[in-house]
matplotlib code that plots the C-alpha trace (Angstrom):
import matplotlib.pyplot as plt

x = [88.7, 92.6, 95.5, 95.8, 93.4, 94.1, 97.3, 95.4, 92.5, 95.0, 95.2, 90.9, 90.7, 93.2, 91.7, 87.9, 87.2, 85.4, 81.8, 80.5, 80.0, 83.5, 85.4, 83.4, 84.6, 88.2, 88.1, 87.3, 90.0, 92.3, 91.1, 92.1, 95.6, 98.2, 100.6, 97.4, 97.1, 100.4, 99.9, 97.2, 98.7, 101.8, 100.0, 97.8, 101.1, 102.1, 99.0, 98.9, 103.3, 102.4, 100.0, 101.4, 104.3, 104.9, 104.6, 107.8, 108.3, 111.4, 113.4, 113.4, 117.6, 116.5, 115.8, 119.1, 120.6, 119.4, 120.0, 123.5, 124.2, 122.5, 124.3, 124.4, 126.2, 129.6, 129.4, 133.1, 133.3, 132.3, 129.6, 129.9, 127.0, 123.3, 123.0, 125.4, 128.6, 129.1, 127.2, 124.9, 123.5, 124.5, 121.7, 119.0, 120.2, 119.1, 116.0, 114.8, 115.1, 112.9, 109.8, 110.4, 110.0, 107.9, 104.8]
y = [189.9, 189.2, 190.0, 193.1, 194.3, 194.0, 196.2, 199.2, 199.2, 199.1, 203.0, 202.9, 199.6, 201.5, 204.7, 202.9, 204.3, 201.1, 200.6, 197.7, 195.9, 196.1, 195.4, 192.3, 190.9, 192.5, 191.5, 187.6, 187.8, 188.8, 185.3, 183.4, 185.7, 185.1, 188.5, 189.9, 190.1, 190.3, 194.1, 195.0, 195.1, 197.0, 199.3, 200.3, 200.4, 202.7, 204.7, 205.0, 206.2, 208.0, 210.0, 209.5, 211.6, 215.2, 217.7, 219.5, 222.5, 223.9, 226.2, 229.1, 228.9, 225.7, 226.3, 228.9, 226.0, 223.2, 225.7, 226.4, 223.1, 222.0, 220.2, 223.3, 225.5, 223.4, 224.2, 226.2, 226.6, 229.3, 228.0, 224.5, 223.9, 224.0, 227.7, 229.0, 230.7, 230.6, 234.7, 232.9, 229.9, 232.5, 235.3, 232.3, 230.6, 234.5, 234.7, 231.5, 231.8, 234.8, 233.3, 230.1, 232.0, 235.2, 232.6]
z = [117.9, 116.7, 119.2, 116.0, 116.3, 120.6, 119.3, 117.4, 120.3, 123.6, 123.9, 124.0, 126.1, 128.8, 128.5, 128.8, 125.8, 123.7, 123.6, 126.0, 123.7, 122.0, 125.4, 125.8, 123.0, 124.2, 127.5, 126.1, 123.8, 127.0, 128.9, 126.5, 125.1, 127.1, 125.7, 124.3, 128.6, 129.2, 126.7, 128.2, 132.1, 131.3, 129.2, 132.1, 134.5, 132.1, 132.1, 136.4, 136.3, 134.0, 135.2, 139.0, 137.5, 138.3, 135.9, 136.2, 134.4, 132.6, 133.3, 130.5, 129.2, 128.5, 125.0, 124.8, 125.9, 123.7, 120.9, 121.5, 121.6, 118.3, 116.1, 113.3, 116.0, 116.0, 112.5, 112.5, 108.4, 106.8, 104.7, 104.7, 107.0, 105.8, 107.8, 106.2, 107.6, 111.4, 111.9, 109.4, 112.2, 115.6, 113.6, 112.5, 116.2, 117.9, 114.9, 116.6, 120.3, 119.1, 118.0, 120.8, 123.2, 122.5, 122.1]

ax = plt.figure().add_subplot(projection="3d")
ax.plot(x, y, z, "-o")
ax.set_aspect("equal")
plt.show()
C-alpha cells in the first residue's frame, strides 16, 4: 500500500470500516512509514476530540443576524449590488429568513 492510498483510506481506517485484509495491509504500511503513522494517530485523535465535543444548538436569531450582517446588506447604492436596490435587498433577505426559519 502506498502513502497516497493511506491518505484515501484514512477515514475508513479510523472509523473501523476497512475489511480485515485491507486493515492488515494498512497497518503494515504504518509500521514502516512514520509519516503515515503520524497521520493515523492525528486523525484518530481528531475524531476522538470531536466525539467528546458537546453538541451546541445555535440560537434561533443567529440566521437573522447572519443575514442582516451579510455583505449584500451593506450595499447602499441603488441598483449597484447583485441584489439590486437596497429595498430589493431587504425584501430578498426577508423572504430568505422566512424560508430558512420555516424549514
